[in-house]
PDB file of N, H, CA, C and O in Angstrom:
ATOM      1  N   MET A   1      -7.126  -2.155   9.794  1.00  0.00           N
ATOM      2  CA  MET A   1      -7.023  -3.825  10.296  1.00  0.00           C
ATOM      3  C   MET A   1      -8.410  -3.909  10.624  1.00  0.00           C
ATOM      4  O   MET A   1      -8.904  -5.032  10.518  1.00  0.00           O
ATOM      5  N   ALA A   2      -9.299  -2.792  11.073  1.00  0.00           N
ATOM      6  H   ALA A   2      -8.898  -1.880  11.159  1.00  0.00           H
ATOM      7  CA  ALA A   2     -10.695  -2.934  11.214  1.00  0.00           C
ATOM      8  C   ALA A   2     -11.689  -3.501  10.467  1.00  0.00           C
ATOM      9  O   ALA A   2     -12.712  -4.039  10.891  1.00  0.00           O
ATOM     10  N   VAL A   3     -11.232  -3.307   8.983  1.00  0.00           N
ATOM     11  H   VAL A   3     -10.401  -2.870   8.639  1.00  0.00           H
ATOM     12  CA  VAL A   3     -12.388  -4.072   8.127  1.00  0.00           C
ATOM     13  C   VAL A   3     -11.911  -5.951   7.601  1.00  0.00           C
ATOM     14  O   VAL A   3     -12.474  -6.754   6.857  1.00  0.00           O
ATOM     15  N   VAL A   4     -10.951  -6.007   8.228  1.00  0.00           N
ATOM     16  H   VAL A   4     -10.493  -5.355   8.832  1.00  0.00           H
ATOM     17  CA  VAL A   4      -9.845  -7.433   8.376  1.00  0.00           C
ATOM     18  C   VAL A   4     -10.853  -8.426   9.512  1.00  0.00           C
ATOM     19  O   VAL A   4     -11.106  -7.960  10.623  1.00  0.00           O
ATOM     20  N   ARG A   5     -11.266  -9.512   9.192  1.00  0.00           N
ATOM     21  H   ARG A   5     -11.060  -9.891   8.290  1.00  0.00           H
ATOM     22  CA  ARG A   5     -11.658 -10.384  10.231  1.00  0.00           C
ATOM     23  C   ARG A   5     -10.733 -10.634  11.307  1.00  0.00           C
ATOM     24  O   ARG A   5      -9.631 -10.987  10.887  1.00  0.00           O
ATOM     25  N   PRO A   6     -10.846 -10.549  12.803  1.00  0.00           N
ATOM     26  CA  PRO A   6      -9.827 -10.772  13.419  1.00  0.00           C
ATOM     27  C   PRO A   6      -9.058 -12.529  13.294  1.00  0.00           C
ATOM     28  O   PRO A   6      -7.924 -12.693  13.743  1.00  0.00           O
ATOM     29  N   GLU A   7      -9.593 -13.352  12.847  1.00  0.00           N
ATOM     30  H   GLU A   7     -10.514 -13.219  12.481  1.00  0.00           H
ATOM     31  CA  GLU A   7      -8.809 -14.354  12.213  1.00  0.00           C
ATOM     32  C   GLU A   7      -7.940 -14.074  11.042  1.00  0.00           C
ATOM     33  O   GLU A   7      -7.157 -14.927  10.625  1.00  0.00           O
ATOM     34  N   GLU A   8      -8.006 -13.428  10.745  1.00  0.00           N
ATOM     35  H   GLU A   8      -8.642 -12.736  11.084  1.00  0.00           H
ATOM     36  CA  GLU A   8      -7.399 -13.043   8.995  1.00  0.00           C
ATOM     37  C   GLU A   8      -6.200 -11.918   9.400  1.00  0.00           C
ATOM     38  O   GLU A   8      -5.399 -11.649   8.505  1.00  0.00           O
ATOM     39  N   ARG A   9      -6.099 -11.486  10.246  1.00  0.00           N
ATOM     40  H   ARG A   9      -6.750 -11.703  10.973  1.00  0.00           H
ATOM     41  CA  ARG A   9      -5.359  -9.861  10.296  1.00  0.00           C
ATOM     42  C   ARG A   9      -4.359 -10.235   9.950  1.00  0.00           C
ATOM     43  O   ARG A   9      -4.082  -9.999   8.774  1.00  0.00           O
ATOM     44  N   THR A  10      -3.211 -11.089  10.907  1.00  0.00           N
ATOM     45  H   THR A  10      -3.436 -11.280  11.863  1.00  0.00           H
ATOM     46  CA  THR A  10      -2.491 -11.459  10.649  1.00  0.00           C
ATOM     47  C   THR A  10      -1.534 -11.564   9.457  1.00  0.00           C
ATOM     48  O   THR A  10      -0.411 -11.060   9.439  1.00  0.00           O
ATOM     49  N   ALA A  11      -2.305 -12.543   8.076  1.00  0.00           N
ATOM     50  H   ALA A  11      -3.218 -12.952   8.090  1.00  0.00           H
ATOM     51  CA  ALA A  11      -2.285 -12.713   7.276  1.00  0.00           C
ATOM     52  C   ALA A  11      -2.392 -11.534   6.414  1.00  0.00           C
ATOM     53  O   ALA A  11      -1.705 -11.516   5.393  1.00  0.00           O
ATOM     54  N   ALA A  12      -3.221 -10.467   6.706  1.00  0.00           N
ATOM     55  H   ALA A  12      -3.780 -10.482   7.536  1.00  0.00           H
ATOM     56  CA  ALA A  12      -3.437  -9.767   5.848  1.00  0.00           C
ATOM     57  C   ALA A  12      -2.143  -8.298   6.211  1.00  0.00           C
ATOM     58  O   ALA A  12      -1.917  -7.327   5.490  1.00  0.00           O
ATOM     59  N   LEU A  13      -1.638  -8.578   7.292  1.00  0.00           N
ATOM     60  H   LEU A  13      -1.822  -9.367   7.878  1.00  0.00           H
ATOM     61  CA  LEU A  13      -0.716  -7.547   7.651  1.00  0.00           C
ATOM     62  C   LEU A  13       1.203  -8.521   6.819  1.00  0.00           C
ATOM     63  O   LEU A  13       2.245  -8.168   6.267  1.00  0.00           O
ATOM     64  N   GLY A  14       0.784  -9.305   7.114  1.00  0.00           N
ATOM     65  H   GLY A  14      -0.062  -9.591   7.563  1.00  0.00           H
ATOM     66  CA  GLY A  14       2.049 -10.133   6.381  1.00  0.00           C
ATOM     67  C   GLY A  14       1.902  -9.649   5.334  1.00  0.00           C
ATOM     68  O   GLY A  14       2.729  -8.795   5.012  1.00  0.00           O
ATOM     69  N   ILE A  15       0.635 -10.039   4.233  1.00  0.00           N
ATOM     70  H   ILE A  15      -0.037 -10.732   4.495  1.00  0.00           H
ATOM     71  CA  ILE A  15       1.150  -9.753   2.948  1.00  0.00           C
ATOM     72  C   ILE A  15       1.470  -7.917   2.836  1.00  0.00           C
ATOM     73  O   ILE A  15       2.477  -7.625   2.192  1.00  0.00           O
ATOM     74  N   THR A  16       1.067  -7.340   3.130  1.00  0.00           N
ATOM     75  H   THR A  16       0.249  -7.577   3.653  1.00  0.00           H
ATOM     76  CA  THR A  16       0.565  -5.743   3.281  1.00  0.00           C
ATOM     77  C   THR A  16       2.512  -5.845   3.923  1.00  0.00           C
ATOM     78  O   THR A  16       3.148  -5.982   2.877  1.00  0.00           O
ATOM     79  N   GLY A  17       2.991  -5.837   4.489  1.00  0.00           N
ATOM     80  H   GLY A  17       2.475  -5.726   5.338  1.00  0.00           H
ATOM     81  CA  GLY A  17       4.115  -6.429   4.864  1.00  0.00           C
ATOM     82  C   GLY A  17       5.231  -6.863   4.009  1.00  0.00           C
ATOM     83  O   GLY A  17       6.372  -6.452   4.218  1.00  0.00           O
ATOM     84  N   LEU A  18       4.956  -7.660   3.076  1.00  0.00           N
ATOM     85  H   LEU A  18       4.029  -7.994   2.907  1.00  0.00           H
ATOM     86  CA  LEU A  18       5.682  -8.465   2.038  1.00  0.00           C
ATOM     87  C   LEU A  18       5.479  -7.230   1.029  1.00  0.00           C
ATOM     88  O   LEU A  18       6.534  -6.666   0.739  1.00  0.00           O
ATOM     89  N   VAL A  19       4.540  -6.808   0.555  1.00  0.00           N
ATOM     90  H   VAL A  19       3.683  -7.266   0.790  1.00  0.00           H
ATOM     91  CA  VAL A  19       4.737  -6.330  -1.067  1.00  0.00           C
ATOM     92  C   VAL A  19       5.508  -5.244  -0.778  1.00  0.00           C
ATOM     93  O   VAL A  19       6.381  -5.043  -1.623  1.00  0.00           O
ATOM     94  N   GLY A  20       5.457  -3.831   0.899  1.00  0.00           N
ATOM     95  H   GLY A  20       4.749  -3.994   1.585  1.00  0.00           H
ATOM     96  CA  GLY A  20       6.558  -2.948   0.887  1.00  0.00           C
ATOM     97  C   GLY A  20       7.897  -3.652   0.800  1.00  0.00           C
ATOM     98  O   GLY A  20       8.869  -3.094   0.291  1.00  0.00           O
ATOM     99  N   LEU A  21       7.955  -5.110   1.392  1.00  0.00           N
ATOM    100  H   LEU A  21       7.165  -5.563   1.806  1.00  0.00           H
ATOM    101  CA  LEU A  21      10.041  -5.303   1.418  1.00  0.00           C
ATOM    102  C   LEU A  21      10.064  -5.734   0.227  1.00  0.00           C
ATOM    103  O   LEU A  21      11.189  -6.225   0.141  1.00  0.00           O
ATOM    104  N   LEU A  22       9.359  -5.925  -1.128  1.00  0.00           N
ATOM    105  H   LEU A  22       8.445  -5.526  -1.058  1.00  0.00           H
ATOM    106  CA  LEU A  22       9.289  -6.748  -2.285  1.00  0.00           C
ATOM    107  C   LEU A  22       9.612  -5.010  -2.725  1.00  0.00           C
ATOM    108  O   LEU A  22      10.440  -4.840  -3.620  1.00  0.00           O
ATOM    109  N   GLY A  23       9.128  -4.086  -2.257  1.00  0.00           N
ATOM    110  H   GLY A  23       8.455  -4.224  -1.530  1.00  0.00           H
ATOM    111  CA  GLY A  23       9.581  -2.574  -3.106  1.00  0.00           C
ATOM    112  C   GLY A  23      10.873  -2.349  -2.767  1.00  0.00           C
ATOM    113  O   GLY A  23      11.581  -1.982  -3.705  1.00  0.00           O
ATOM    114  N   TRP A  24      11.406  -2.460  -1.683  1.00  0.00           N
ATOM    115  H   TRP A  24      10.831  -2.758  -0.921  1.00  0.00           H
ATOM    116  CA  TRP A  24      12.527  -1.870  -1.182  1.00  0.00           C
ATOM    117  C   TRP A  24      13.686  -2.751  -1.216  1.00  0.00           C
ATOM    118  O   TRP A  24      14.799  -2.680  -0.696  1.00  0.00           O
ATOM    119  N   ALA A  25      12.787  -4.088  -2.406  1.00  0.00           N
ATOM    120  H   ALA A  25      11.883  -4.146  -2.828  1.00  0.00           H
ATOM    121  CA  ALA A  25      14.231  -4.748  -2.677  1.00  0.00           C
ATOM    122  C   ALA A  25      14.971  -4.491  -3.570  1.00  0.00           C
ATOM    123  O   ALA A  25      16.200  -4.430  -3.607  1.00  0.00           O
ATOM    124  N   VAL A  26      13.663  -4.219  -4.856  1.00  0.00           N
ATOM    125  H   VAL A  26      12.665  -4.269  -4.826  1.00  0.00           H
ATOM    126  CA  VAL A  26      13.551  -4.077  -6.214  1.00  0.00           C
ATOM    127  C   VAL A  26      14.026  -2.663  -6.443  1.00  0.00           C
ATOM    128  O   VAL A  26      14.482  -2.503  -7.575  1.00  0.00           O
ATOM    129  N   ALA A  27      14.036  -1.839  -5.847  1.00  0.00           N
ATOM    130  H   ALA A  27      13.666  -1.968  -4.927  1.00  0.00           H
ATOM    131  CA  ALA A  27      13.505   0.040  -6.153  1.00  0.00           C
ATOM    132  C   ALA A  27      15.078   0.509  -6.677  1.00  0.00           C
ATOM    133  O   ALA A  27      15.257   1.116  -7.733  1.00  0.00           O
ATOM    134  N   PRO A  28      16.375   0.043  -5.573  1.00  0.00           N
ATOM    135  CA  PRO A  28      17.572   0.786  -5.919  1.00  0.00           C
ATOM    136  C   PRO A  28      17.998  -0.109  -7.287  1.00  0.00           C
ATOM    137  O   PRO A  28      19.122   0.139  -7.724  1.00  0.00           O
ATOM    138  N   LEU A  29      17.195  -1.137  -8.011  1.00  0.00           N
ATOM    139  H   LEU A  29      16.282  -1.338  -7.657  1.00  0.00           H
ATOM    140  CA  LEU A  29      18.134  -1.735  -8.863  1.00  0.00           C
ATOM    141  C   LEU A  29      17.105  -0.898  -9.933  1.00  0.00           C
ATOM    142  O   LEU A  29      17.745  -0.400 -10.859  1.00  0.00           O
ATOM    143  N   LEU A  30      15.714  -0.657  -9.989  1.00  0.00           N
ATOM    144  H   LEU A  30      15.194  -1.061  -9.236  1.00  0.00           H
ATOM    145  CA  LEU A  30      15.098   0.125 -10.537  1.00  0.00           C
ATOM    146  C   LEU A  30      15.773   1.345 -11.212  1.00  0.00           C
ATOM    147  O   LEU A  30      16.148   1.592 -12.359  1.00  0.00           O
ATOM    148  N   ALA A  31      15.774   2.044  -9.965  1.00  0.00           N
ATOM    149  H   ALA A  31      15.469   1.844  -9.034  1.00  0.00           H
ATOM    150  CA  ALA A  31      15.728   3.241 -10.192  1.00  0.00           C
ATOM    151  C   ALA A  31      17.237   3.405 -10.485  1.00  0.00           C
ATOM    152  O   ALA A  31      17.273   4.477 -11.089  1.00  0.00           O
ATOM    153  N   GLY A  32      18.675   2.878 -10.383  1.00  0.00           N
ATOM    154  H   GLY A  32      18.645   2.006  -9.893  1.00  0.00           H
ATOM    155  CA  GLY A  32      20.051   3.096 -10.741  1.00  0.00           C
ATOM    156  C   GLY A  32      19.706   2.700 -12.228  1.00  0.00           C
ATOM    157  O   GLY A  32      20.435   3.362 -12.966  1.00  0.00           O
ATOM    158  N   ALA A  33      18.985   1.983 -12.853  1.00  0.00           N
ATOM    159  H   ALA A  33      18.392   1.444 -12.254  1.00  0.00           H
ATOM    160  CA  ALA A  33      18.451   1.715 -14.582  1.00  0.00           C
ATOM    161  C   ALA A  33      18.139   2.616 -15.026  1.00  0.00           C
ATOM    162  O   ALA A  33      18.400   2.824 -16.211  1.00  0.00           O
ATOM    163  N   ALA A  34      17.431   3.555 -14.247  1.00  0.00           N
ATOM    164  H   ALA A  34      17.219   3.386 -13.284  1.00  0.00           H
ATOM    165  CA  ALA A  34      16.642   4.614 -15.078  1.00  0.00           C
ATOM    166  C   ALA A  34      16.971   5.823 -14.736  1.00  0.00           C
ATOM    167  O   ALA A  34      16.329   6.789 -15.148  1.00  0.00           O
ATOM    168  N   MET A  35      18.259   5.966 -13.749  1.00  0.00           N
ATOM    169  H   MET A  35      18.781   5.181 -13.415  1.00  0.00           H
ATOM    170  CA  MET A  35      18.831   7.291 -13.557  1.00  0.00           C
ATOM    171  C   MET A  35      20.323   7.187 -15.041  1.00  0.00           C
ATOM    172  O   MET A  35      20.885   8.000 -15.775  1.00  0.00           O
ATOM    173  N   ASP A  36      20.397   5.462 -14.764  1.00  0.00           N
ATOM    174  H   ASP A  36      19.940   4.801 -14.168  1.00  0.00           H
ATOM    175  CA  ASP A  36      21.692   5.789 -16.140  1.00  0.00           C
ATOM    176  C   ASP A  36      21.355   6.003 -17.202  1.00  0.00           C
ATOM    177  O   ASP A  36      22.129   6.586 -17.962  1.00  0.00           O
ATOM    178  N   ARG A  37      19.661   5.477 -17.765  1.00  0.00           N
ATOM    179  H   ARG A  37      19.033   5.004 -17.148  1.00  0.00           H
ATOM    180  CA  ARG A  37      19.385   5.475 -19.007  1.00  0.00           C
ATOM    181  C   ARG A  37      18.689   6.622 -19.395  1.00  0.00           C
ATOM    182  O   ARG A  37      18.735   7.277 -20.436  1.00  0.00           O
ATOM    183  N   VAL A  38      17.839   6.786 -18.061  1.00  0.00           N
ATOM    184  H   VAL A  38      17.802   6.254 -17.215  1.00  0.00           H
ATOM    185  CA  VAL A  38      16.689   8.008 -18.680  1.00  0.00           C
ATOM    186  C   VAL A  38      16.978   9.357 -18.465  1.00  0.00           C
ATOM    187  O   VAL A  38      17.636  10.030 -19.259  1.00  0.00           O
ATOM    188  N   SER A  39      16.475   9.807 -17.343  1.00  0.00           N
ATOM    189  H   SER A  39      15.940   9.260 -16.698  1.00  0.00           H
ATOM    190  CA  SER A  39      17.626  11.093 -16.228  1.00  0.00           C
ATOM    191  C   SER A  39      17.689  10.397 -15.042  1.00  0.00           C
ATOM    192  O   SER A  39      17.267   9.294 -14.695  1.00  0.00           O
ATOM    193  N   LEU A  40      18.413  11.424 -14.398  1.00  0.00           N
ATOM    194  H   LEU A  40      18.756  12.320 -14.680  1.00  0.00           H
ATOM    195  CA  LEU A  40      18.319  11.271 -12.864  1.00  0.00           C
ATOM    196  C   LEU A  40      17.144  11.539 -12.427  1.00  0.00           C
ATOM    197  O   LEU A  40      16.908  10.680 -11.577  1.00  0.00           O
ATOM    198  N   ALA A  41      16.057  12.408 -12.543  1.00  0.00           N
ATOM    199  H   ALA A  41      16.249  13.105 -13.233  1.00  0.00           H
ATOM    200  CA  ALA A  41      14.839  13.096 -11.883  1.00  0.00           C
ATOM    201  C   ALA A  41      13.523  11.682 -12.231  1.00  0.00           C
ATOM    202  O   ALA A  41      12.436  11.475 -11.691  1.00  0.00           O
ATOM    203  N   THR A  42      14.239  10.945 -13.338  1.00  0.00           N
ATOM    204  H   THR A  42      15.122  11.114 -13.777  1.00  0.00           H
ATOM    205  CA  THR A  42      13.421   9.756 -13.742  1.00  0.00           C
ATOM    206  C   THR A  42      12.517   8.932 -12.072  1.00  0.00           C
ATOM    207  O   THR A  42      11.337   8.718 -11.794  1.00  0.00           O
ATOM    208  N   SER A  43      13.741   8.712 -11.387  1.00  0.00           N
ATOM    209  H   SER A  43      14.700   8.886 -11.614  1.00  0.00           H
ATOM    210  CA  SER A  43      13.315   7.682 -10.387  1.00  0.00           C
ATOM    211  C   SER A  43      12.528   8.266  -9.054  1.00  0.00           C
ATOM    212  O   SER A  43      11.832   7.648  -8.248  1.00  0.00           O
ATOM    213  N   LEU A  44      12.869   9.636  -9.097  1.00  0.00           N
ATOM    214  H   LEU A  44      13.435  10.137  -9.751  1.00  0.00           H
ATOM    215  CA  LEU A  44      11.944  10.346  -7.964  1.00  0.00           C
ATOM    216  C   LEU A  44      11.134  10.240  -8.129  1.00  0.00           C
ATOM    217  O   LEU A  44      10.364   9.570  -7.440  1.00  0.00           O
ATOM    218  N   VAL A  45      10.737  11.103  -9.571  1.00  0.00           N
ATOM    219  H   VAL A  45      11.362  11.646 -10.131  1.00  0.00           H
ATOM    220  CA  VAL A  45       9.232  10.633 -10.243  1.00  0.00           C
ATOM    221  C   VAL A  45       8.208   9.718 -10.105  1.00  0.00           C
ATOM    222  O   VAL A  45       7.061   9.782  -9.662  1.00  0.00           O
ATOM    223  N   ALA A  46       9.083   8.610 -10.724  1.00  0.00           N
ATOM    224  H   ALA A  46      10.015   8.558 -11.083  1.00  0.00           H
ATOM    225  CA  ALA A  46       8.528   7.368 -11.034  1.00  0.00           C
ATOM    226  C   ALA A  46       8.169   6.976  -9.443  1.00  0.00           C
ATOM    227  O   ALA A  46       7.013   6.578  -9.300  1.00  0.00           O
ATOM    228  N   GLY A  47       9.077   7.035  -8.092  1.00  0.00           N
ATOM    229  H   GLY A  47      10.016   7.358  -8.209  1.00  0.00           H
ATOM    230  CA  GLY A  47       8.863   6.782  -6.684  1.00  0.00           C
ATOM    231  C   GLY A  47       7.951   7.511  -5.988  1.00  0.00           C
ATOM    232  O   GLY A  47       7.378   7.018  -5.016  1.00  0.00           O
ATOM    233  N   ALA A  48       7.668   8.999  -6.486  1.00  0.00           N
ATOM    234  H   ALA A  48       8.133   9.399  -7.276  1.00  0.00           H
ATOM    235  CA  ALA A  48       6.378  10.043  -6.309  1.00  0.00           C
ATOM    236  C   ALA A  48       5.290   9.292  -6.610  1.00  0.00           C
ATOM    237  O   ALA A  48       4.536   8.858  -5.740  1.00  0.00           O
ATOM    238  N   ALA A  49       5.164   9.124  -7.646  1.00  0.00           N
ATOM    239  H   ALA A  49       5.778   9.476  -8.353  1.00  0.00           H
ATOM    240  CA  ALA A  49       3.707   8.082  -8.090  1.00  0.00           C
ATOM    241  C   ALA A  49       3.576   6.817  -7.506  1.00  0.00           C
ATOM    242  O   ALA A  49       2.564   6.618  -6.833  1.00  0.00           O
ATOM    243  N   LEU A  50       4.636   5.672  -7.666  1.00  0.00           N
ATOM    244  H   LEU A  50       5.458   5.834  -8.212  1.00  0.00           H
ATOM    245  CA  LEU A  50       4.276   4.762  -6.866  1.00  0.00           C
ATOM    246  C   LEU A  50       4.092   5.172  -5.402  1.00  0.00           C
ATOM    247  O   LEU A  50       3.058   4.604  -5.051  1.00  0.00           O
ATOM    248  N   ASN A  51       4.586   5.882  -4.364  1.00  0.00           N
ATOM    249  H   ASN A  51       5.426   6.344  -4.649  1.00  0.00           H
ATOM    250  CA  ASN A  51       4.100   6.099  -3.547  1.00  0.00           C
ATOM    251  C   ASN A  51       2.647   6.748  -3.115  1.00  0.00           C
ATOM    252  O   ASN A  51       2.106   6.633  -2.015  1.00  0.00           O
ATOM    253  N   ILE A  52       2.070   7.587  -4.475  1.00  0.00           N
ATOM    254  H   ILE A  52       2.510   7.681  -5.368  1.00  0.00           H
ATOM    255  CA  ILE A  52       0.684   8.197  -4.361  1.00  0.00           C
ATOM    256  C   ILE A  52      -0.438   6.820  -4.573  1.00  0.00           C
ATOM    257  O   ILE A  52      -1.323   6.372  -3.845  1.00  0.00           O
ATOM    258  N   GLY A  53      -0.082   6.543  -5.508  1.00  0.00           N
ATOM    259  H   GLY A  53       0.638   6.908  -6.099  1.00  0.00           H
ATOM    260  CA  GLY A  53      -0.434   5.136  -5.897  1.00  0.00           C
ATOM    261  C   GLY A  53      -0.781   3.782  -4.902  1.00  0.00           C
ATOM    262  O   GLY A  53      -1.660   2.932  -5.040  1.00  0.00           O
ATOM    263  N   TYR A  54       0.338   3.941  -3.773  1.00  0.00           N
ATOM    264  H   TYR A  54       1.052   4.632  -3.661  1.00  0.00           H
ATOM    265  CA  TYR A  54       0.050   2.972  -3.325  1.00  0.00           C
ATOM    266  C   TYR A  54      -0.676   3.387  -2.097  1.00  0.00           C
ATOM    267  O   TYR A  54      -1.404   2.531  -1.594  1.00  0.00           O
ATOM    268  N   ASP A  55      -0.630   4.157  -1.721  1.00  0.00           N
ATOM    269  H   ASP A  55      -0.039   4.852  -2.130  1.00  0.00           H
ATOM    270  CA  ASP A  55      -1.712   5.346  -1.136  1.00  0.00           C
ATOM    271  C   ASP A  55      -2.960   5.457  -1.172  1.00  0.00           C
ATOM    272  O   ASP A  55      -3.668   5.753  -0.210  1.00  0.00           O
ATOM    273  N   LEU A  56      -3.323   5.229  -2.284  1.00  0.00           N
ATOM    274  H   LEU A  56      -2.747   4.988  -3.066  1.00  0.00           H
ATOM    275  CA  LEU A  56      -4.480   5.184  -3.352  1.00  0.00           C
ATOM    276  C   LEU A  56      -5.402   4.325  -3.182  1.00  0.00           C
ATOM    277  O   LEU A  56      -6.570   4.436  -2.810  1.00  0.00           O
ATOM    278  N   ALA A  57      -4.575   3.182  -3.582  1.00  0.00           N
ATOM    279  H   ALA A  57      -3.626   3.092  -3.884  1.00  0.00           H
ATOM    280  CA  ALA A  57      -4.995   1.897  -3.615  1.00  0.00           C
ATOM    281  C   ALA A  57      -6.094   1.534  -2.452  1.00  0.00           C
ATOM    282  O   ALA A  57      -7.278   1.739  -2.722  1.00  0.00           O
ATOM    283  N   PRO A  58      -5.783   1.062  -1.315  1.00  0.00           N
ATOM    284  CA  PRO A  58      -6.016   0.578  -0.299  1.00  0.00           C
ATOM    285  C   PRO A  58      -7.465   1.357  -0.007  1.00  0.00           C
ATOM    286  O   PRO A  58      -8.489   0.857   0.459  1.00  0.00           O
ATOM    287  N   TYR A  59      -7.195   2.967  -0.493  1.00  0.00           N
ATOM    288  H   TYR A  59      -6.363   3.374  -0.871  1.00  0.00           H
ATOM    289  CA  TYR A  59      -8.443   3.658   0.270  1.00  0.00           C
ATOM    290  C   TYR A  59      -9.323   3.428  -1.116  1.00  0.00           C
ATOM    291  O   TYR A  59     -10.472   3.292  -0.696  1.00  0.00           O
ATOM    292  N   VAL A  60      -9.352   3.314  -2.604  1.00  0.00           N
ATOM    293  H   VAL A  60      -8.418   3.424  -2.945  1.00  0.00           H
ATOM    294  CA  VAL A  60      -9.856   3.415  -3.600  1.00  0.00           C
ATOM    295  C   VAL A  60     -10.869   1.726  -2.941  1.00  0.00           C
ATOM    296  O   VAL A  60     -12.038   1.370  -2.790  1.00  0.00           O
ATOM    297  N   SER A  61      -9.694   1.257  -2.776  1.00  0.00           N
ATOM    298  H   SER A  61      -8.745   1.546  -2.898  1.00  0.00           H
ATOM    299  CA  SER A  61     -10.849  -0.555  -2.860  1.00  0.00           C
ATOM    300  C   SER A  61     -11.505  -0.831  -1.287  1.00  0.00           C
ATOM    301  O   SER A  61     -12.151  -1.815  -0.925  1.00  0.00           O
ATOM    302  N   LEU A  62     -11.064   0.533  -0.379  1.00  0.00           N
ATOM    303  H   LEU A  62     -10.539   1.332  -0.673  1.00  0.00           H
ATOM    304  CA  LEU A  62     -12.217  -0.135   0.982  1.00  0.00           C
ATOM    305  C   LEU A  62     -12.947   1.270   1.290  1.00  0.00           C
ATOM    306  O   LEU A  62     -13.264   1.629   2.424  1.00  0.00           O
ATOM    307  N   ARG A  63     -13.106   1.802   0.440  1.00  0.00           N
ATOM    308  H   ARG A  63     -12.849   1.510  -0.481  1.00  0.00           H
ATOM    309  CA  ARG A  63     -13.667   3.213   1.104  1.00  0.00           C
ATOM    310  C   ARG A  63     -15.153   2.419   1.160  1.00  0.00           C
ATOM    311  O   ARG A  63     -15.749   2.459   2.236  1.00  0.00           O
ATOM    312  N   ALA A  64     -15.509   2.001   0.505  1.00  0.00           N
ATOM    313  H   ALA A  64     -15.024   1.969  -0.369  1.00  0.00           H
ATOM    314  CA  ALA A  64     -17.289   1.589   1.108  1.00  0.00           C
ATOM    315  C   ALA A  64     -17.297   0.922   1.916  1.00  0.00           C
ATOM    316  O   ALA A  64     -18.150   1.142   2.776  1.00  0.00           O
ATOM    317  N   LEU A  65     -16.354  -0.279   2.112  1.00  0.00           N
ATOM    318  H   LEU A  65     -15.661  -0.458   1.414  1.00  0.00           H
ATOM    319  CA  LEU A  65     -16.442  -0.926   3.584  1.00  0.00           C
ATOM    320  C   LEU A  65     -16.512  -0.438   5.074  1.00  0.00           C
ATOM    321  O   LEU A  65     -15.592   0.264   5.493  1.00  0.00           O
ATOM    322  N   ARG A  66     -17.527  -0.765   5.868  1.00  0.00           N
ATOM    323  H   ARG A  66     -18.274  -1.335   5.527  1.00  0.00           H
ATOM    324  CA  ARG A  66     -16.932  -0.115   7.277  1.00  0.00           C
ATOM    325  C   ARG A  66     -17.172  -0.954   8.328  1.00  0.00           C
ATOM    326  O   ARG A  66     -18.087  -1.778   8.313  1.00  0.00           O
ATOM    327  N   PRO A  67     -16.385  -0.797   9.275  1.00  0.00           N
ATOM    328  CA  PRO A  67     -15.737  -1.744  10.303  1.00  0.00           C
ATOM    329  C   PRO A  67     -17.020  -2.164  11.159  1.00  0.00           C
ATOM    330  O   PRO A  67     -17.962  -1.480  11.557  1.00  0.00           O
ATOM    331  N   PRO A  68     -16.710  -3.637  11.319  1.00  0.00           N
ATOM    332  CA  PRO A  68     -17.957  -3.762  12.321  1.00  0.00           C
ATOM    333  C   PRO A  68     -18.416  -3.139  13.835  1.00  0.00           C
ATOM    334  O   PRO A  68     -19.317  -3.547  14.569  1.00  0.00           O
ATOM    335  N   GLU A  69     -17.701  -2.275  13.991  1.00  0.00           N
ATOM    336  H   GLU A  69     -16.970  -1.943  13.395  1.00  0.00           H
ATOM    337  CA  GLU A  69     -17.989  -1.433  14.951  1.00  0.00           C
ATOM    338  C   GLU A  69     -19.366  -0.178  15.017  1.00  0.00           C
ATOM    339  O   GLU A  69     -20.235   0.144  15.828  1.00  0.00           O
ATOM    340  N   GLU A  70     -18.858   0.299  13.452  1.00  0.00           N
ATOM    341  H   GLU A  70     -18.152   0.037  12.794  1.00  0.00           H
ATOM    342  CA  GLU A  70     -19.760   1.683  12.984  1.00  0.00           C
ATOM    343  C   GLU A  70     -20.706   0.704  12.390  1.00  0.00           C
ATOM    344  O   GLU A  70     -21.774   1.024  12.914  1.00  0.00           O
ATOM    345  N   THR A  71     -20.933  -0.268  11.630  1.00  0.00           N
ATOM    346  H   THR A  71     -20.066  -0.528  11.205  1.00  0.00           H
ATOM    347  CA  THR A  71     -21.927  -0.558  11.499  1.00  0.00           C
ATOM    348  C   THR A  71     -23.564  -1.512  12.722  1.00  0.00           C
ATOM    349  O   THR A  71     -24.771  -1.688  12.556  1.00  0.00           O
ATOM    350  N   GLU A  72     -22.857  -1.739  13.485  1.00  0.00           N
ATOM    351  H   GLU A  72     -21.876  -1.596  13.620  1.00  0.00           H
ATOM    352  CA  GLU A  72     -23.679  -2.215  15.013  1.00  0.00           C
ATOM    353  C   GLU A  72     -23.994  -1.023  15.457  1.00  0.00           C
ATOM    354  O   GLU A  72     -23.360   0.006  15.692  1.00  0.00           O
ATOM    355  N   ALA A  73     -25.568  -1.492  15.559  1.00  0.00           N
ATOM    356  H   ALA A  73     -26.083  -2.328  15.368  1.00  0.00           H
ATOM    357  CA  ALA A  73     -26.423  -0.535  16.577  1.00  0.00           C
ATOM    358  C   ALA A  73     -25.981  -0.341  17.676  1.00  0.00           C
ATOM    359  O   ALA A  73     -25.851  -1.100  18.636  1.00  0.00           O
ATOM    360  N   THR A  74     -25.702   0.872  17.511  1.00  0.00           N
ATOM    361  H   THR A  74     -25.807   1.489  16.731  1.00  0.00           H
ATOM    362  CA  THR A  74     -25.428   1.512  19.606  1.00  0.00           C
ATOM    363  C   THR A  74     -26.526   1.689  20.529  1.00  0.00           C
ATOM    364  O   THR A  74     -27.378   2.556  20.333  1.00  0.00           O
ATOM    365  N   PRO A  75     -26.557   0.656  21.852  1.00  0.00           N
ATOM    366  CA  PRO A  75     -27.743   0.982  22.568  1.00  0.00           C
ATOM    367  C   PRO A  75     -27.645   2.191  22.971  1.00  0.00           C
ATOM    368  O   PRO A  75     -26.571   2.785  23.064  1.00  0.00           O
ATOM    369  N   SER A  76     -28.813   2.694  23.261  1.00  0.00           N
ATOM    370  H   SER A  76     -29.686   2.212  23.186  1.00  0.00           H
ATOM    371  CA  SER A  76     -29.231   4.443  23.714  1.00  0.00           C
ATOM    372  C   SER A  76     -29.553   4.212  24.837  1.00  0.00           C
ATOM    373  O   SER A  76     -29.930   5.125  25.572  1.00  0.00           O
TER     374      SER A  76
END
């Protein structure tokens, strides 16, 4: 949250939470269909891959940004 401006933090948190909730809502339907049509392990492998992607996406897109606290010069 440090890389988001203070006035935009509520919206950023809301969007992040909404994406997570959509995943929770759709996951049982997709997992059931994958287990029925492909294999029982399909949902586990897909879930692991999506979780890794969900963790890496913010890192990759935000790794170059520095919070204002880190970019401001500290008085000596």
